[in-house]
C-alpha positions as CSV (number, residue, x, y, z in Angstrom):
1,M,0.0,0.0,0.0
2,P,1.4,3.4,-0.9
3,E,2.3,5.2,2.4
4,L,3.4,8.7,3.4
5,P,6.6,8.9,1.3
6,D,5.0,7.4,-1.8
7,V,1.9,9.5,-1.5
8,T,3.9,12.6,-0.9
9,V,5.8,12.1,-4.2
10,Y,2.6,11.3,-6.0
11,V,1.1,14.6,-4.7
12,E,4.2,16.6,-5.8
13,A,4.1,15.0,-9.3
14,L,0.4,15.7,-9.6
15,R,0.8,19.3,-8.4
16,E,3.2,20.0,-11.2
17,R,0.9,18.6,-13.8
18,I,-2.6,19.4,-12.9
19,A,-2.6,22.4,-10.5
20,G,-4.4,25.2,-12.3
21,R,-5.6,22.8,-15.0
22,K,-9.2,22.0,-15.9
23,L,-10.8,18.6,-15.5
24,E,-12.7,17.8,-18.6
25,R,-14.3,14.4,-17.6
26,I,-13.8,11.2,-15.6
27,L,-14.3,7.8,-17.1
28,I,-15.0,5.2,-14.4
29,R,-14.6,1.5,-15.3
30,G,-14.6,0.0,-11.9
31,P,-18.2,-0.4,-10.6
32,F,-17.2,-0.2,-6.9
33,L,-14.7,2.6,-7.2
34,L,-17.0,5.6,-6.6
35,R,-18.2,5.6,-2.9
36,T,-20.3,8.8,-2.9
37,T,-23.3,10.0,-4.9
38,A,-23.8,13.6,-3.8
39,P,-22.5,15.7,-5.2
40,P,-22.4,13.7,-8.5
41,I,-18.9,13.3,-10.0
42,E,-20.1,15.2,-13.0
43,A,-20.1,18.3,-10.8
44,L,-16.3,18.4,-11.2
45,Y,-16.4,18.6,-15.0
46,G,-15.0,21.9,-16.3
47,K,-13.6,22.8,-12.9
48,T,-10.0,23.9,-12.3
49,V,-7.8,22.2,-9.8
50,R,-6.9,24.7,-7.0
51,E,-5.0,22.4,-4.6
52,V,-3.4,18.9,-4.4
53,R,-2.6,17.6,-1.0
54,R,-2.0,14.4,1.0
55,L,-4.5,13.4,3.8
56,G,-3.1,10.3,5.5
57,K,-2.7,7.8,2.7
58,R,-5.3,9.6,0.5
59,I,-4.6,12.0,-2.4
60,V,-7.0,14.9,-2.3
61,L,-7.7,17.3,-5.2
62,G,-9.4,20.6,-4.4
63,F,-11.4,22.2,-7.2
64,E,-12.9,25.6,-7.7
65,G,-16.4,25.9,-6.1
66,N,-15.2,24.2,-2.9
67,L,-15.5,20.7,-4.5
68,W,-13.1,18.0,-3.4
69,L,-12.1,14.6,-4.8
70,A,-10.4,12.1,-2.5
71,L,-8.6,9.0,-3.8
72,H,-7.4,6.1,-1.7
73,L,-5.2,3.7,-3.6
74,M,-5.4,1.0,-0.9
75,I,-3.0,-2.0,-1.5
76,A,-2.8,-2.4,-5.3
77,G,-4.0,1.0,-6.7
78,R,-1.4,2.9,-8.7
79,L,-1.4,6.1,-10.7
80,H,0.0,6.8,-14.2
81,W,0.3,10.0,-16.1
82,K,-0.2,10.2,-19.9
83,A,0.6,13.6,-21.5
84,A,-2.0,15.0,-23.9
85,G,-1.9,13.2,-27.2
86,S,-0.3,10.0,-26.0
87,K,-2.1,6.6,-25.8
88,T,-3.8,5.9,-22.5
89,M,-3.6,2.6,-20.7
90,G,-6.4,0.1,-21.0
91,K,-5.5,-3.0,-19.0
92,N,-6.4,-2.8,-15.3
93,A,-7.6,0.8,-15.7
94,L,-10.3,1.6,-13.2
95,A,-10.6,5.3,-14.0
96,L,-9.3,7.9,-16.4
97,F,-9.2,11.5,-15.3
98,E,-9.0,13.6,-18.4
99,F,-7.4,17.1,-17.9
100,D,-6.6,19.6,-20.6
101,A,-2.9,18.8,-20.0
102,G,-3.1,15.0,-20.1
103,T,-4.8,12.0,-18.5
104,L,-4.4,10.6,-15.0
105,V,-4.9,6.8,-15.1
106,L,-5.9,4.8,-12.0
107,T,-5.0,1.1,-12.2
108,E,-5.4,-1.7,-9.7
109,A,-3.9,-5.1,-9.9
110,G,-5.7,-8.2,-8.7
111,T,-9.4,-8.8,-8.3
112,Q,-10.3,-7.4,-4.9
113,H,-10.6,-3.7,-6.1
114,R,-10.3,-1.9,-2.8
115,A,-9.3,1.5,-4.2
116,S,-11.9,4.2,-3.6
117,L,-13.0,7.5,-5.0
118,Q,-15.1,10.1,-3.0
119,V,-16.4,13.5,-4.0
120,F,-17.3,16.1,-1.3
121,A,-18.9,19.5,-1.3
122,G,-17.0,21.5,1.3
123,E,-13.7,20.8,3.0
124,E,-15.4,19.5,6.1
125,G,-16.1,16.2,4.3
126,L,-12.4,15.5,4.2
127,S,-12.0,14.8,7.9
128,G,-9.4,12.1,8.3
129,A,-9.0,9.4,10.9
130,G,-7.5,11.9,13.4
131,G,-4.0,10.6,13.6
132,V,-1.1,13.1,14.1
133,E,1.1,13.9,11.2
134,P,4.4,12.2,12.1
135,L,6.6,14.8,10.3
136,E,4.8,17.7,11.8
137,A,4.2,16.6,15.4
138,S,6.3,17.9,18.2
139,P,8.0,15.3,20.5
140,E,5.3,15.9,23.1
141,A,2.4,15.4,20.6
142,F,4.0,12.3,19.3
143,A,4.4,10.8,22.8
144,R,0.8,11.7,23.7
145,A,-0.5,9.9,20.6
146,L,1.7,6.9,21.2
147,R,0.6,6.5,24.8
148,S,-3.1,7.3,24.2
149,S,-3.8,3.6,24.3
150,N,-1.9,0.5,25.1
151,H,-1.1,-1.4,21.9
152,T,1.9,-3.0,20.3
153,L,4.2,-0.6,18.6
154,K,3.5,-2.2,15.2
155,R,-0.2,-1.7,15.7
156,A,0.2,1.8,17.0
157,L,2.3,3.1,14.2
158,T,0.0,1.7,11.5
159,D,-3.2,2.9,13.2
160,P,-4.5,5.9,11.3
161,R,-6.3,7.2,14.4
162,M,-2.9,7.5,16.1
163,F,-0.5,8.3,13.2
164,S,-1.2,9.5,9.7
165,G,0.3,7.9,6.7
166,I,2.3,5.0,8.1
167,G,1.7,1.4,7.0
168,N,3.2,-2.0,7.1
169,A,6.4,-1.3,5.2
170,Y,7.6,1.9,6.8
171,S,6.6,0.8,10.3
172,D,9.0,-2.1,9.9
173,E,11.8,0.3,8.9
174,I,11.0,2.7,11.7
175,L,11.1,0.0,14.4
176,H,14.4,-1.4,13.1
177,R,15.9,2.1,13.0
178,A,14.7,2.7,16.6
179,Q,15.9,-0.8,17.7
180,L,12.5,-1.6,19.3
181,S,10.5,-4.7,19.2
182,P,7.3,-4.6,17.1
183,L,5.5,-6.3,20.0
184,A,6.6,-3.8,22.7
185,M,3.6,-2.2,24.4
186,T,3.3,1.5,23.9
187,Q,2.5,2.4,27.6
188,R,5.5,0.4,28.8
189,L,8.1,2.4,26.9
190,D,10.3,4.8,28.9
191,D,10.9,8.4,27.8
192,S,14.2,7.6,26.1
193,E,12.6,4.8,24.0
194,V,9.7,7.1,23.0
195,Q,12.2,9.8,21.9
196,R,14.2,7.2,20.0
197,L,11.1,6.1,18.2
198,Y,10.2,9.7,17.4
199,R,13.6,10.4,15.9
200,A,13.5,7.1,13.9
201,T,10.1,7.9,12.5
202,R,11.1,11.3,11.2
203,E,14.5,10.1,9.9
204,V,13.0,7.1,8.0
205,L,10.1,9.0,6.5
206,N,12.2,12.0,5.5
207,E,14.9,9.8,4.0
208,W,12.5,7.8,1.9
209,V,10.7,10.9,0.7
210,E,14.0,12.2,-0.6
211,R,15.0,8.8,-2.1
212,L,11.7,8.6,-4.0
213,R,12.1,12.2,-5.2
214,V,15.6,11.3,-6.6
215,E,14.3,8.1,-8.1
216,A,11.5,9.9,-9.9
217,R,13.9,12.6,-11.2
218,G,11.1,14.9,-12.1
219,R,9.2,12.2,-14.0
220,F,5.8,10.8,-12.8
221,P,6.5,8.0,-10.2
222,E,5.8,4.7,-11.9
223,K,7.7,2.3,-9.6
224,V,5.6,2.6,-6.5
225,T,6.0,-0.6,-4.4
226,A,6.0,-1.7,-0.8
227,F,9.3,-3.7,-1.3
228,R,12.3,-1.6,-2.1
229,S,15.9,-2.8,-2.4
230,G,17.2,-0.1,0.0
231,M,15.0,-1.2,2.9
232,A,16.6,-2.6,6.0
233,V,14.1,-5.2,7.0
234,H,10.8,-5.0,5.2
235,G,10.4,-7.8,2.7
236,R,13.9,-9.1,3.5
237,Y,13.1,-12.2,5.4
238,G,16.2,-14.5,5.7
239,Q,18.6,-11.9,4.4
240,P,21.3,-10.3,6.6
241,C,20.5,-7.3,8.7
242,P,22.4,-4.3,7.4
243,R,23.3,-3.3,11.0
244,C,24.5,-6.6,12.6
245,G,24.4,-9.3,9.9
246,A,21.9,-11.5,11.6
247,K,19.1,-13.0,9.4
248,I,15.9,-11.0,9.3
249,Q,12.9,-12.7,10.9
250,R,9.2,-12.3,10.4
251,I,5.8,-12.7,11.9
252,R,3.1,-13.7,9.5
253,Y,-0.6,-13.0,9.9
254,A,-3.4,-13.1,7.3
255,S,-2.0,-11.4,4.2
256,N,0.6,-9.3,6.1
257,E,3.9,-9.9,7.7
258,T,6.1,-8.0,10.1
259,N,9.9,-8.1,9.4
260,Y,12.4,-7.5,12.2
261,C,15.9,-8.2,13.3
262,A,15.9,-10.3,16.5
263,A,19.5,-9.4,17.3
264,C,18.9,-5.6,17.0
265,Q,15.3,-5.3,18.2
266,T,14.4,-8.1,20.6
267,G,17.6,-9.0,22.4
268,G,17.9,-12.2,20.3
269,R,14.5,-13.5,21.2
270,L,12.3,-14.8,18.4
271,L,8.8,-13.5,18.3
272,A,6.1,-16.1,18.0
273,D,4.6,-16.6,14.5
274,R,1.0,-17.4,15.1
275,A,0.7,-20.2,12.6
276,L,4.1,-21.8,13.1
277,S,4.2,-21.5,16.9
278,R,0.8,-23.1,17.2
279,L,2.0,-26.0,15.0
280,L,5.3,-26.5,16.8
281,R,4.1,-25.6,20.3
282,E,6.9,-26.5,22.8
283,D,9.3,-27.0,19.9
284,W,9.0,-23.4,18.8
285,P,12.5,-21.9,19.0
286,R,12.9,-19.0,21.4
287,T,16.2,-17.6,20.2
288,L,18.3,-17.4,17.0
289,E,20.5,-20.1,18.3
290,E,17.6,-22.5,18.9
291,L,16.3,-21.6,15.4
292,E,19.6,-22.6,13.8
293,E,19.7,-25.8,15.7
294,L,16.2,-26.6,14.6
295,K,17.2,-26.1,10.9
296,K,20.1,-28.5,11.3
297,R,17.9,-31.4,12.4
């Protein structure tokens, strides 16, 4: 799922291409994409884009007449830009936003089609989930949000009601940078650990925004993915940790997984994978050493 760094670069690329431009029409091919009916989407036709912004993981376009369009890409939604006169994409296209300068194409891989499009009359309809902006929050505001309820750090960082724009991938990177366990409880952290997490959050997100800007090099970002070669732990199960060299571990649940370094983040202790630990029970390895012995059997 595109997260804060990815959405930020999308927004910047869109701002360069459609701010001040007129939307001519929208062709929607996905029957479940549009989630609102009033005002009708046709109300945007002929309107000029006045603003492009990020709201959590959503991309928001503000039009003249106080009309707003909010797009959530969810897991598999991606955007593509086709300059005026070039051939637009057909396969996997859920919607085409035709501007006088070119066409913005929304695609979504797979069959679940979770991406959503909403139209609002008035900015009040854009209220987000309420989480603090991690790159704007003061250390005190960050700590208050973190300790507002007692959850694991992984859940807290990815909860949009607590923090805006952070998902599965960058939460793994943040926790590795902070050298904190994904299962540590928020209300059990001491002040120094909270400050370490605050610094790591800002460092990781700012670094990746800059990396993605350089990668795009002024072009429209086309290689938006949750798995990037420069990441420390996310998507790198079994590969060496760039800090200590120990093999990256994971916890799998449903369609997601958490990647972490046991040596750097949990004092060498393996976190229980729900599926495997239930299967192995008392044979579940507790440390990296026990895991290596199990593999030798």
